[in-house]
Backbone bond lengths (Angstrom), bond angles and torsions (degrees), N, CA, C in turn:
res aa  C-N    CA-C-N  psi(-1)  N-CA   C-N-CA  omega(-1)  CA-C   N-CA-C  phi
1 X - - - 1.459 - - 1.555 108.35 -
2 X 1.335 116.25 130.22 1.359 121.92 176.37 1.539 111.40 -70.76
3 X 1.410 113.06 153.05 1.452 116.10 179.88 1.452 113.21 -61.70
4 X 1.372 117.31 -41.75 1.435 121.39 175.41 1.551 112.87 -52.40
5 X 1.294 113.23 -48.56 1.484 120.57 -172.78 1.539 103.28 -66.14
6 X 1.285 119.78 -47.98 1.498 123.78 -178.66 1.559 107.65 -53.22
7 X 1.412 117.00 -54.53 1.433 120.76 -178.46 1.449 112.33 -60.26
8 X 1.211 118.40 -40.53 1.503 121.33 -178.35 1.574 111.62 -66.40
9 X 1.371 114.09 -42.09 1.407 117.95 177.29 1.569 116.79 -67.61
10 X 1.326 111.49 -25.78 1.484 113.60 -177.76 1.574 111.31 -100.31
11 X 1.294 119.44 6.21 1.498 118.15 -172.27 1.500 113.50 -67.05
12 X 1.295 122.08 -26.37 1.425 121.37 -174.34 1.509 110.66 -96.91
13 X 1.326 115.27 0.49 1.530 117.54 178.73 1.506 109.37 -78.30
14 X 1.322 118.22 124.82 1.496 122.09 -179.12 1.564 107.83 -65.07
15 X 1.301 113.62 144.63 1.439 121.26 174.50 1.467 107.38 -81.48
16 X 1.361 116.30 113.02 1.482 125.27 -175.57 1.480 111.72 -93.68
17 X 1.291 117.10 3.90 1.476 121.35 177.14 1.550 110.76 75.00
18 X 1.322 115.40 -158.18 1.456 122.47 -175.56 1.578 108.91 -72.96
19 X 1.303 115.95 139.64 1.403 123.16 178.47 1.484 114.61 -71.22
20 X 1.338 116.27 152.49 1.513 116.79 -176.80 1.449 114.02 -106.03
21 X 1.409 118.43 -10.08 1.432 124.15 -178.95 1.493 111.88 -68.96
22 X 1.334 117.92 122.72 1.499 120.09 179.84 1.584 109.96 -53.28
23 X 1.258 115.23 129.67 1.427 120.66 -173.32 1.534 111.39 -123.91
24 X 1.331 120.62 140.14 1.414 128.12 171.72 1.445 110.11 -116.75
25 X 1.445 109.27 139.50 1.533 114.74 176.41 1.503 106.65 -129.83
26 X 1.334 121.19 116.35 1.401 127.13 176.46 1.485 106.72 -89.24
27 X 1.302 118.39 126.83 1.447 121.50 -178.55 1.500 109.50 -113.05
28 X 1.303 122.16 111.12 1.389 126.59 -174.90 1.646 109.58 -100.15
29 X 1.287 114.78 147.22 1.487 120.92 -171.82 1.476 111.43 -55.11
30 X 1.328 121.65 -43.05 1.444 123.06 -172.43 1.536 113.99 -102.90
31 X 1.238 116.66 21.95 1.424 122.64 174.15 1.553 111.80 -102.62
32 X 1.373 116.63 174.22 1.423 117.08 179.60 1.561 108.64 -66.04
33 X 1.412 109.65 157.90 1.487 114.56 -174.70 1.429 112.83 -76.08
34 X 1.327 119.98 122.09 1.455 125.74 172.16 1.492 109.03 -87.81
35 X 1.353 114.66 136.47 1.488 119.98 -177.23 1.440 105.18 -108.71
36 X 1.349 115.31 110.38 1.447 121.05 -171.87 1.703 110.04 -63.46
37 X 1.196 120.25 -43.71 1.361 118.95 -177.06 1.598 113.73 -62.24
38 X 1.350 117.00 -32.55 1.462 120.51 173.01 1.504 112.09 -69.49
39 X 1.416 117.46 -39.04 1.450 121.12 176.94 1.503 110.38 -64.10
40 X 1.270 117.80 -41.04 1.434 123.65 -174.41 1.563 109.46 -76.65
41 X 1.235 115.25 -23.92 1.477 120.05 179.40 1.639 112.15 -64.86
42 X 1.307 112.25 -34.53 1.502 121.06 -174.89 1.527 114.46 -110.51
43 X 1.291 115.92 -17.03 1.488 119.69 -173.18 1.555 110.62 -130.67
44 X 1.324 113.85 161.49 1.442 121.19 174.88 1.583 109.75 -88.88
45 X 1.287 119.61 71.75 1.392 121.45 -177.83 1.582 114.00 -70.80
46 X 1.330 112.56 116.93 1.496 117.50 178.77 1.413 113.50 -117.92
47 X 1.388 118.87 0.29 1.456 119.67 -179.54 1.542 107.28 -148.55
48 X 1.342 118.51 118.44 1.469 122.84 -177.44 1.500 110.61 -138.89
49 X 1.299 123.94 71.18 1.408 126.29 171.47 1.545 112.12 -75.06
50 X 1.355 113.19 145.41 1.456 122.43 179.96 1.513 102.33 -120.46
51 X 1.379 115.03 131.17 1.491 118.38 -177.86 1.531 106.70 -121.06
52 X 1.428 114.12 151.12 1.359 123.94 -174.44 1.538 115.87 -85.99
53 X 1.330 112.32 -2.29 1.541 118.78 174.55 1.460 107.73 -146.07
54 X 1.347 113.64 175.49 1.452 120.64 -177.68 1.473 111.84 98.32
55 X 1.329 117.60 164.10 1.430 120.29 -178.17 1.531 107.08 -150.96
56 X 1.378 116.63 -153.33 1.419 121.99 -169.75 1.541 108.79 -66.86
57 X 1.349 119.35 -28.09 1.420 122.81 176.07 1.511 108.59 -99.30
58 X 1.263 124.12 57.27 1.405 128.44 -170.22 1.536 109.82 -64.54
59 X 1.290 115.31 -28.01 1.540 117.35 174.26 1.501 114.65 -57.55
60 X 1.294 117.42 -25.13 1.483 122.99 177.50 1.437 110.84 -107.96
61 X 1.322 118.95 -42.36 1.503 123.91 -177.88 1.472 110.01 -66.19
62 X 1.319 122.28 -47.84 1.449 125.56 -175.70 1.585 110.41 -138.05
63 X 1.256 114.79 61.02 1.464 116.53 -174.80 1.578 114.18 -63.89
64 X 1.215 113.61 -30.44 1.552 115.98 173.31 1.544 114.14 -63.32
65 X 1.362 115.16 -38.12 1.450 121.07 -177.76 1.570 105.88 -70.15
66 X 1.319 116.14 -53.05 1.361 123.08 -179.16 1.591 114.51 -54.49
67 X 1.196 113.38 -51.25 1.476 118.56 177.74 1.470 115.63 -60.35
68 X 1.319 119.47 -38.50 1.365 128.49 179.88 1.575 107.30 -68.21
69 X 1.353 113.33 -45.91 1.449 118.30 175.45 1.481 119.67 -59.54
70 X 1.230 112.09 -40.87 1.521 119.87 -178.72 1.544 108.20 -69.61
71 X 1.330 112.99 -39.70 1.485 113.28 174.00 1.519 113.15 -65.12
72 X 1.354 117.39 -40.39 1.433 117.42 -179.50 1.494 112.39 -66.29
73 X 1.320 119.19 -36.60 1.507 124.40 173.74 1.489 116.37 -58.56
74 X 1.304 109.72 -57.50 1.521 116.56 -175.00 1.525 115.44 -76.73
75 X 1.381 117.69 -20.12 1.472 116.55 175.54 1.545 113.66 -96.70
76 X 1.361 113.20 1.10 1.531 113.25 179.60 1.494 111.73 -80.92
C-alpha cells in the first residue's frame, strides 16, 4: 500500500490518543530494532523484555524464550 493511499484512507479517523490496553513487546537480538519511546508514545507498554538471541521467527529461533515471556506477560 502506498503511503499516499494509506494517509488518504486514514484521514477521517479520529486521533484517539494513547491506547489503554496493556501491551507487551518482546525484543529479540536478531530482529528489527524496536524503539521503546515510540511504542510508549502510542501504547500502554507494561512489559518490555530484551533477549540476547532469537529473531523475527522467535517461535522457532528461541521458542523457550518466547514461551516463557508469553507466560510471564499473561500471568502477571
